[in-house]
N, C-alpha and C positions, 0 to 999 in steps of 0.2 A: 757073298764071299764072307767067310768067318775068319776072325783073327785069333791067333794063339794067345794064351794068357801072358806070355812074355811080351808080345807086341802091344797088348792092351796096357801092361805096366809101363812100357816105354811111352805110349801116347799119354798116359796119365802124368808121367814126369814132364813131358813137353808142355802139357796144359798148365801145370803148376809153375813151371820155371819161366814166368814172364808173359805167358799168353801169346807167344809168337804164332801159334797155330790154333785157331778157334774152330774146333771140329763140332759138327752138328749132324745128328741123325735126320733121316727124311721126315718131312712134315708136309702133308697134303695142302696145296693151295686150291686146287680144283679136283673134283672127283666126278666119275661118270654118273649120269642120271638116267632114269627110265626113258626109253625112246620108242616111238611108233613110226615105222617107215612105211609110207604109202606105196603099195605095189603099183608099178606103172609110172612112178614119178620120173620126171625128166632128169633129176639129179641121180646119177648112177653110183653115188657113194654116200656113206654115213660116217660121221666122226663121233667117237666116244671120248670125252675129255678126261685127261689125267695130267696133273702137274704137281710137282713137289719141290720144295726147297731143301737144301742141305749142303753140308760141306764135308767131304767132296760132293760134287753134283751127283744126284742119283741117276741110275739107269733103270729101265722099265721092262716088264714083261706082263703078259695078259693071259687070263684063263677064261675059257668058255665052258660053262657047266662043269667046273672043277678040273678041266684038262687044259694043259698048256697049249696056247695057240702057236702054230709054227709060223713065225714071222719071216722065215726065208721064202715063203710062198708069196712073192712080190706081186703076182697078178691077182692075189686075193686080199692081202693085207699090207699096210704100210704104217710105220711109226713116224709121227710128226711131233718131235719132242717126246712127250710121254703119251700124246693122244694116239688112239688106235683108229685108223681109217680103214673101213671095210669097203672093198671095191666090188661093184656089181652085187649088192646084197641079194641073197636068195633065202626065201622063207623056209625052205626045207633044210638048209644047212646052217643058217646064221641065227635062227631064233633061239633065245635062251638067256642065261644069266652071265654077265661079264664082270670080271674083277681085274683091277690094275694092281701090280706089285711094284713098289719103288724101293730100290736098294742102293746103299752106299757102304763104305767100309765099317760103319757103326751098326748097320743092321738093315732090316726089311720091314716095311709096313704094307698092309693090304687095304685096298679101298673098299667102300661099301659095294654091294652088288647092284648092278644096273641091268634091268630086264629090257631086251630088245624084242619088240613085237612087230609083225607085219600086218598092216591094215589092207584088206582087199574085200571086194564085193563081186561075186559071180552073178551071171544072168539067171533069171528064172527059167525053169524048163518050159518048153513051148506047149506043154500039155493043156488042152482046152479044159475049162472049168464047167462043172455041171450047173444047170439052171436051178436057182433057189426059188421055190414057190411057196408063198405064205398068204394067209388071209389078211385083209385090211383090219388094222387094230392089233395084230399079233406082233410080238417082238422078234428080232432076228439078229444073228451074229454071222458076219461074213469073214471067213478066215483068210489071212494073208499068207502065212508060211514062207518066210524069207528064204532066199537061196543061200548057199554056203558063203560064209563071210568071216572076217576077223575085224574087230574094232566096233565102236559104238554106232548104232543105227538110229535113224529117225524115220517115222512113218506118216504117210498121207494117203488119201484115196481120191481118185478121179471119178466123177460122175458123168457117164456117157463118153465125153471126149475132152482132151486137153484144150484149154487150161481151166476147165470147170472142175474145181476141187470141192469136195464135200465140206460144207461149213458146219463146225461143231456147235451144238447148243444143248439145251436141256434134254433133247430127244435123240441126238446123235453124238457118238463119242468114239474117238480113235485112241486105242491104248498104245502108249509108247513102250510098254513092257512086252506085249504080244504082237502088236501091229494089227490086231483085228479091228473091224468096224462094227459097232454096236448101235442098233436102232431100237429104241425102247418101244415104239409103237409105229408100225408101218402105215403110211398114208398113200393114197393113189399117186401123189407126186413123186413118190420114191421109186416108182417103177423105172427100170433102165439097167444099164451096164455099169458095173463097179470094178475099178482097176486099182490094185494096191501098188503104191509108189514107195520104194525103199531107197534111202539116201545114206551113204557113209559120211559121218560127221568128220572123219579124218581126211579121206581122199576126195570128198565132195562128189564122188561118182553116184549116179542115180540109175536104177533099173526098174522096169515096170513088169508086173505079172500079167497073166492072161485075164481078160474080162470075165466077171461073174455076173450073168444075167439075173435080175430080180423081177419076178412077175407075181401078180395077184391071182389067187385061186378064185374060182367062180362059185364055190359052194357056200357062200355066205360071209358075213362079217363077224370077226372075233369079238366076243363080249368082254366086259370089264373083268379084270383079275388083279390080284394083289402083286406088289413088286417082287421080282426075282433078281437077286444080285448076281450078275454074271462076271463083273470085274471086281476083284478084291485082292488085298495085300496078304502076304503070308502070315500064319499064326505067330511066328517069331521072326523078326527082321533085325539083324545086327546093323548098327549105324556107327560110322567112324566120327570121332571128335572133329568138329569143324566142318563136316560135310553138309551138303544140302540134300535133305531127305524128301522124296516125293512119294505119297501114298495115293493109289488110284482106287476109285469106287464108282461103279455104274450099274444101274438096274434096268431090266425090262419090265414093262407093266402098262396097264390100260385102266385109267388115265396115266399119262407120263408121270413117273414118280419124281418127287422132290428129294434131293440129296442133302443131308446135314451131317455134321461131325461133332464129336465131343470126346473128352477124356473119360475113361471109365471110373477114375477116382474122383470125378466131379470138379477137379481144379479147372480154373479158366485158362483159355489159351493165352500164351504170351503175345505181345503186340507184334512180334516178328513173324508170326505164322500167317501165311497167305492162303486163301482159297481161290483156285483158278478153274477155268473151263467149266463154268456154271456149277461150281462146287464138286466137280468130278475129280479134282486133284487137290490134296492137302500138301502144302509145301512148308517145310521147316528148314530155314537157312541156319548156318553156323550151329550145327547140332551139338548140344552140351549134355552133361549127365542129368541135369534137371529136366530135360526133355524126354527121358526114358519113361516107359509106362505103357499101359494098354489104351488103344485108341479105338473108337467105334464109329462106323459109318452107318447112318440110318437112312434107308430108302422108304418113302411113305407116299401113298396116294389114298383116294377115298375108299378103296377096297381093303386097305390094310397096310402093314409096315413090315419091314425085314431089317435085320441088323447083322453086320459083318464086323468081327473083332480081330485085332492083331496086336502083338506086343513089340515095341521098339526096345532093343537092348543097346547098351553103350559099350564101345570098345575104343581103345586108344593105342596107337603105336608107341613103343618106348621113346622117351625123351630124357635127356640127362638131367639129373639133379646135382651130381658131383662127378666132374671129370678127373682123370688122372693127369698129373703134371710131371715134367722132367724132374728127376731127382739125381743127386750126386751123393754117394755114401761111401764111407771108407770100408776097406776090406775088414772082415771079421765082425762088422756090425750087422744088425738085423733090419730087414725091410718090412714095412706094413703099408701096402698100397690098397686103397679102397676106391671103388667106383660105384655110384648108385644112380639108378634110373627109375622113373615112374612109368606106369602104363597099365592098361587093363586088357587082358589079365596081367597079373604081376610078372615082370620080366625075370628070366633066368639069365645066368652069366657064364661066360667061358672066356679064357685068356689065350692070346697068341704071343709067341716070341719069334720075332723075325719072320712073320707071316705064316708060321706053322703052329699047330696046337701045342700048348705048353705041356711039357712032360712033368708029371707030378712025381715027387719022391719024398723021402722022410723030411727033408728040410724045406721042401717047396710044397705049400698047401694052399687050397682055395676054399673059403668058407663064406657063404652069403655074398659072393661077389668080391670079397677082399682077398688079396694075394699076400701071403707072408713067405719070406725067404730068410732063413736064419744062417748065420755064419757065412756072410757073403764072401765070394771070391771073384776075381776079375773076369772069369769066364761067364759069370752071370750078367755081365754088361750086354746091352742090346736094345732093340726096339720092341716094346711091349704094347699090346692092344687088348683092351677090355671090350667084350662084346655083350650087349644087353639085348635080349630078343624075347618076343612072344609070337603067337601065330600070325600076327598082323604085320610084323616087320622086325628089323634089327638095326642097331646103331653101333658105331665104333668110336672108341676114345683111344688116342695114341699118345705115347710118351716114351722118353728115353731113360734108361737106367744106366748111370755111369758108376761103376765100382772102381774107386781110385785107390792107388797105393803109392805113397810118396813119403820121402824123408821130410822132417820138419824144415820149414822155410819161413823166415821173417820178412821177406821182401814185399809181400802183399799185405802184411799186417804188422808193420814195425812197431816196436815199443816206443813210448814217449822218450824223447831225449832228455827232457828236464821236467821234473815235477816239483812245484813249490807248495809247501804246506806250512801251517802255523803251529807253533809250539802248543802241545796239549791236544791237538786234533787227531783224527784217525785218517789213514791213507791206505789205498789199495794200489798195488803195482800190477798191471795187467801183463799176462804172458800168453798170447793166443796165436802161435804160429800156425800156418797151414800145414797139416800133416795127416796122412792116412796110413795106418790107424792113428787114433789119438795118442799123442806122445806122453811120456812120463817127464815131469818137470822138476828140477831142483834149482836152488838159488845160492849165489855167492854175494858177499859184500866185500868188494875189493878181492883179496885172495882168500878170504875166510868163508867157510861154508856156513850158511845161515841155518840155525837150529830153531825149532819151535819153542816158545816159552809162553808166559802169561800175557805178553804183549804182542808176540809175533805168531802168526798162524798161516798155514798153507791152505789155499782155496781149491775146491774141486776142479775148477777150470784151469788150474795151473798158476793162478795169481798168488801174490803175497800181500798179507794185510798186517799193518803195524798200527796198534792202538796207543793213545796217549804219547804222541811223538815228542821226542826231546832233541836237543842240539846234538846229542851223541849219535843220533840216527843218520846224520848227514853222511853222504858218500855215494859211491857208484854201485848199483845192484845189477847182477847178471843172472839171467834166467837160462838154464841149460835144458833144452828139450830133446828127447831121444825116443825113437822107435826102432823096429827091426831093420828099417831101410836107411838109417843114418841119424845124425844129430846136428843141432845148430844152436846158437845162442844169440841173445839180444841184451842190451844194457839200457838202464835208466839211471839218471843222476838225480838224487833226492836233495833238495835244498829246504832247510827249516828256518823260518823267519819269525820275528817277534810280532805280536798283534798290533794292529793299528788302533790308536786312541784319539778321540777328539779332545783337544786341549782348550779350545775356546769355541763354545757352541753359540748359536743364535739364541737370543732371548726375546720374550714378548715385548712388543712396542706399541705406543699409542701416538699417532702423528696426525697432522692436518694436511689437507689437499695442497699440493704444490711443493711440499718439502722434499728433500732428498735424504735418504737414510742408507746405512750400511748394516747388513746382517752378517756377523762374523761367522766363519767356519774354518778353524785352523786345527791341524792334526800333528801327531807324532807317529812316525811309521818307520819300518825297517828300511835302511838305505838300499838294500838289494832290490826293493820292489818299486815299480812305477806306480804312480798314484793318479786317480782321476776323480774330479769333483763334478757332481751333477745336482741341480736344484729342481725340486718339484713344487708347483704352486697349485694348491687345492687338488692334489692327486695327479696333475698333468705335468709332463716333462716341459721345463722352460726352454723355449726356442730363442736363443740370444740373437740370432740373425733377424728373425721376424719381429721381436720385441726390443730391438737394439736401441730404440729411442728412450726406453725407460730402464731396461735391465743391462747390467754389465758386470762381468767377473773382475775383481781386483785382488791384489795381493801377490805374494811370491809363490814358489814351487810347492810349499807346504801349506798354502792358504787358498781357500776357495771363497773368499768373502764376496757377498752379493751386494752391489750398489743399485738402489732404485732411485732414479732421478724423476723429479716433477711428479710425485706420487699422486695417483688418482683414486677415486672411490672404488673402482673396479679392482684395485690392488689389495683390498682387504681380504684376509683369509689366512690359510695355514701354509707355511713355507717349510720344506724339508730339505736339509743338506745331506746328500748321500756321498760317502767317500768309499771308493772301490780300489782294491789292488788285485793282483793275480790270485790271491789266496783268501782274502776276506773282504768284508764290507761293513761299515758302520754308518749310522745316520743320527741326526738330531733335528727336532722340529721346534718352531716358534709360531705364535699367533701375532698377526699384525692388524691393528685397528686403525683405519683411516677415517678421520672426521672431516665432514664437509657440509655444504649447504643442504638443507632438507629437501626431500623429494616432494612431488606434487601431492596435494590433498586427494583423497579417494572418495568415490561415491558421491560426487557433487550432484545435488538435486535442486530443482526449482519448485518450491513448495506452494507459492501463492503469487499471482500476477494481477495487478490492477492497471489502470490507464497510465499511471506514472511510476509504479514501483514493482519490484520483484523480490520475493523472499527466497534466500538461498540457504542451503545447509550442506555440510560435508563432514568427512571423517579425516582424522590425522593420517598423513602419509608417513613414509619412512623418514626418520629424523637424521639418518646417516651419522649417528653418534653425536649430533648437535641439537640441543633442545630448541623447539620452536618458540620464538618470542612473540611474533605477530603475523597476520595474514594480510595480503594486498589483493583486493578484488578488482579484476579488469573485465571489460566487456567489449564486444564488437558485433557488428551486424554483417549480413552477407555483402553489404555494399561499402563497408568501411575499409580503410587501409590499415591493417595491423590492429593490435589490441590497445585499448585506452583505459585509463583508470576510471572505474565506475563513478559517475557524478552527474549532476543536473546539467544538461546542455541546452542553452536558450536557442530559440529559433533565430537563423542568420539569413541575411540577404545574399544575392549572387555576388561573386567576386569577378575581377577582371572585366568590368563594364567598359566597352569601347565601341568602335564602329568605323564608318567611313567607306568610301568606294561605292560600288554599285553603278547602275545605269542612270541616265539623265532623269531629273525630277524624283530621285529617290534619296531617302535618309535611312542608312543601314546602321542598326544598333545590335551589338553582340555582347555576350557574357558567358561565364562558365556556369553550367547548370549546378543546382544545389544537390549534393549527394542525398540519396534516399534516406540514410539514417538521420539526416538533419531536417527532413521535411515534417516530421512529428505528426503524421496522420495522413488520411486520404483527402482527395480533392485538392491536391497541391497544384499551384500555378504561379504565374508571374504578372505583375502590374508594371507596364512600361510607360514612363512619363518623359516628355520632351517639350522644348520650347525654343524659338529662335533667341539667340543671344540678345539680352536687353529687354525681352518681353516678360511680363509679370505672370500671366496665366500659363498653366501646364496643360498639355494635351495628353490624355491617358488612354491606354488600351490594355486589354487583358489577353494573355497568352496561356491557354489552358493545359498545354502539354508540359509536364515537368522536365522532359528531356530536351526541349527545344533550346538552342543556344543563340538564336538571333531573331530580330524582328525587322521588317522592311516597311517603311511608310512611303507611299507613292502619292504625289500631288503635283499638278502642273504649276502650282504657285511657288514651289520650292525653287529658290534661286540656286544656280550652280555654285558649288564650293563655298557654301555659307556655313557659319558656325552655329551649332545648336548645343544647348545644355540638355543632358539626358541623365536619368536615374532609373533603376529597376528595383522593384520591391517584390515581396512574396506573400502568398496567402494559402490557407487550406480550409477545411470544413469548420475549423474553430474560429476563423477570422483572419485578418490581415496581419502581416509581420512588418518589419522595418524595411526602408529603402536603402539602397546602396548610396555612397557619397556621390554628389553631382560631379559629372565630368563633361568635357566639351568634345563634340564630334563634328567633322565637316560633312556637309551633304555631298552628293555625287557630283563629279566634275561634268563639264560639257565637252563632248567629243570635238576634235578639230573640225573647222568648217572651211578651211582654205587648203588647196593643194600646193605642194612644193613647186617652185618655179625654176627656170633655167636647168632643166634636166638634160643631161648628155650621157652618151655611152661611148666607150673607147675600148677597142680590142687590144689586149696586152699580149696574147699568145694564141696558140691553137686551142687552148682550153680555158682561157680567162678573159673576162670583160670587166672593166671598171665603170661603175655608174656613179655620177655626182649630181648634186642639186644645191639650191639655196634654201636656207631654213625658212620656215613659215613664221610670220609675226605672231608673237605669243605673249599674253599678259599673265602675271602671277595670279590674278583674280580668277582666271579660268581654270586654275589647277596646275598640275605638274605634267609637262610634256614628257612622255616615256621614251619616245624614239620614232624611227621610221621603218616602214615595211616596204621592201623592194620585191615586186612581182615580175617574173620573166618567163618567156616561152619561145618556141621556134615554130617555123612552118605554119604560122597562123593558128596553131592549136592552143588558143587562149584558155580553153576549158581545162587543159592538163598542165596549167602553169605551176611553177615552183615559187617559193617565197624565201626571202632572207630578211632578218630583222637586225637593226643596229640601234645602239643606245642613244639617249637624249640628244646631244648636240653634235653627233656625227653627221657629216654631209656627203659621205661617199661609202660605197660598198663594193666589194670585189666578188664577182660571180665565178665560181670554180667548178671544175669537173665537166666542162662543156664539150660538145662535139666540135671537131675541127671544120674550118671552111664552111660555116653555117651561119645564117642570119638569125639573131636573137632579138626579140622585142621586149621592152621593159617599161614599167611605170612605177611611181613612188607615191606613198601617202604617209601622213603622220598619224600617230595613235597615242592615246592615254588610257587611264583606267576606265573611262566611260565608253571607249570604243575607238574606231578608226575613222579618219576623215576621207574626203574624196581623193581619187587617184589623179596624178598629174597627167599631162599629155604623154602619149607613147613615143618613145625613141627606139632606135635600133642600131646594132653594130654587128659586123660579120667577123667571126673568129678567124685567126690566121690559119694558113695551111700547116700541116704537121711538119716537124723538122725532118731532115733527111734520115732515112733508115740505114744509109751506107756510112760506115765509120771511116775516119781517115786511114788510108792504107799505107803500107810499107814505111812505117816510122823508123827513121835511121838516126842514130845518135853518135856523137863524138865527144869524149870527155877528157878534160885535163884536171889538174888538181884544184882549179878555181872556177871552172865553168863547164857548161854542157851545151853543145850545139845540136839542135834538132831539125830534121827535115821530114816532110811527109807528102803524100800525094793529095792533090786537090779533090775535094768532095763535090760531085755534081748532083744537084737536086733533080728528082723526077718531076714530071708535070704536075702531080698532085701534091708536091712537097714545097715548102718555103725555100726561097733562094738563099744561098749561103752568103752571109755578110761578114764572116770572119771565123776565128778559131779561138778556143780556150785551151790553155795548157795547165793541167792540174798536177801538182807535185807535192811530195812529202817525203820525209825520211821514213825508213822501214820501222823505226822504233816509236814513231809518233802517229797520232790519228788526225792532227790538225793539218788541213789541206790548204795550200796556197794556189792562187790562180793568176795566170798571165794571159791577157787578151792581145790578139794580133790579127791583122787582116791579111797576113801573108801565110805561106805554107812552110814557114821556118820560124825558129825562135832561138834566142840565146839566153840561157839561164846562168846567172852568176852564182854558182853554188860551190862552197868548199866541199870537195868530195872526201869527207873524212868518215862517212858511213854510207850504207846502201841507200839509194833513192828510188822511189816508185813513181812513175810518170805515166799519164794517159792524156790523149788529145780528143777534143770534141769540136764539131762544126757548130757555129752559132747562126741563128736565123731569127726573123721576126716571130716565127712560131715557136721558138724555144731552142734548147740545145739538142743537137743530134746524138746519134749513137756513139758511144765511147770506143776508142781504139783499144786494142789489147794492152793490158798493163805492161810497162817496161820496167825491169829492175836494173838500175845502173850500179854496179858493185863499187865498193870503196876503192879508191885509187891511191897507190903508194907513190912510186917514182916513175910510173909509166902512164902514157896516154892510152886511151881505150876507145874502141868503136863497137857499135852494135846496131842490130835492126830486129824487126819482128819477123823477118823471113826465116825459113826453116833451114838454116845452115849452122854448122858448129865446127869450124876449122880454124886453125892458127896459121898465120902467115906473116912475113916481115914486110913492113912499109918502107923501112930504110935499113941500112946495114947496122944501125945501132939500136933502134927503138922497135921492139916487138909489139904487135897489135893483136888483141884477143877479141874475137867476135862471140857474143853471148846470145843464146836463144832461150828466152824465158817463156814458159807456157802455163796458162791458168794460174798466175800468181793471184793471191787473195788481196783485196783492197784493205 
């Protein structure tokens, strides 16, 4: 459908006035592609794709071999969106080239051509084949002669009967070009029937020809002869860019010829080239222009050689180098549209408009693929396609030409409302309304027409330029834009301001680490302008949030002073204060020197080492603006803690010499090992000396391990808990060092020898038993008694007993976590640091039965303002539970956690409670085995002037007890304790 030029002008106006309607010509999303339909396929239809976007949505039509397809023939064709569905395809009617046309109100585009082919393979004719008779040693060719077909085929040969296929080798070759079987030299084993098998690579259909008998002649054996090349490639073979090229070569001969390949120009084969089928096939994948040239196949045996030559030429389908793009141009302007494609041979070009060949005229010309249209009018609008083609293919590039005609409009490109400039500067006022064709612009200042002079000039794009601006230029400027379709105007207000000046600039400073300084930056500026201060440190913008611990802006609105607190060495450098307004910016810089402690010396070296000295040298490090006065030398070893001032360190004895404890007849001596940096050489060890208190002579022994922290002396003569004097010295390969100061150490104690007496056991509950005993006699000279160990078990399983320990003078222990109604056996012994003594006699006790699992039921209460009366049902213990001996009433206020308890042997209780807030109450049965299960918690609400009653039963009714006092029954469920 074509639009009149008036309609196109209207659409152009609509597009310009706010963009309410965004029109777009058709653009293909999917196009049809070449297809091969397998004849006999179960699928009885084929779909050719076509989809385009556009606004309005496009509609579609199709052509076959240049003629429109009648889509009303619904039994033959159907449109699915833009896709063409061919129903029951027929190779006689439907073979050919298909094109899709997409059309909307802006124009038409045509898709690339898609070829539809039908793949089929007919049967061989049943004609019998003649017998082939050859001599032994002679070469032979068995012809296949495929039946009528369409689509690519593959060939194989059956020897005698299926599935015995002929295996290809250096003597036998099946050509995939002709289908023939070649036997270079016939042998007796080759005698038999040969059948050609043809397979369609598309339909996978397979047909077999008639057998060809091969027999040997009886008139002798064929002698040797030179190779005869029977299979060779054409003299010239065009190859497409990116294709896989296969060249076949096979020769007859006796002996069997050897096949080799080479390039005629002598260049080596690239690594991608493969030789297959015993060199009978040369394969070149991804064919490129550098693969072109002459190739030679050499067949050679002992009788001679033969050569076949052929030339591979290169061709490439067109592909785009430069596509055309949508353009929007004003009426009366000129169009230059260029599309460029590469290919071999070089492509030619033609153009379509709205799917039809572009009609050339005086103002519409095509040269080298470029389209020019002069003096455009709205009827030139439409969908254009550039077609690049050579004999190997063609490609399409599509785009829309919009020729627009509209009055000037500032809504999409408004002028600036306000422009601020500085006195003496130059300013340009833009005026670029949307208009087609380009408008003529004039200017007014206020009501006065602006004239050009030495300072004021009109720009080609419609703008106004004012040089050397003065205060007199302040005012409102209006641009009037006009073309043949109308006029419009826009305004800009020009404000002229005084320049910004820094009145107090930062100056160079020299400070010490830890000081606080202020770098001033104060300005004088036009009061009409907002001002902003920024600081740069060594070229980087200062982040006052990140560096807030050191940097802070101080001062008033016209001040950007920078305060630096607790200044550090890293703050040395260049500081720049930049002051910016809407029209100008100024800056000032200062250098800040921070002096501090010097940095570390550099290139420290050890020049000479002896047994007792080391010679060091170094270079001065950074002085951080503070001259170095002296150096301090420190040293450490891998075994020292921290650095120490370098000096002579004497050899030292062990520290923290002590001891004691151990087993009977032992003296234990301990110390802190000497650090390796204080051992002063190899062969380091300890000399341990000790003697009984009051004895003159020392007993000495040597400990050779430098890491050992203790020595144990064992001897039956050592009395328990006796005082010894001890000291520990050191030695190394250079000799002995000093001893530590003498200290006293007790020998090991003697373990207890007496068992506790009067041991008894008493059951406290279903899970606790208390064990008690009398202390054993003990003298201080025997050492310190640490306590007692209680061992207990049940059911005679003494091997799996448990233990409980109590401290020194305790004479009882409570065993917890026991099983109910079970006999437990227990024994007690004393222990000290030397070990444990003998166990007492074994006693036993039986734990109580478990408390009742049934809680007190049907708890009923009656409350006044001073007391609460409770009643509940009696709890009856089961046979395996402890008998009930009484009850406990637990109560507390709802605002407190402290619980009070009332004991009773009845099933009722009276609590004297001032009911001024809510109370929470629960009841438990008591037994020898412990407390039973708790009743449900009862919440008794605060009472004002009424009595109240309640229970744990599931009722919630209100009824009168007397004619004057109402009673409220409360049901509280799952209250939290």
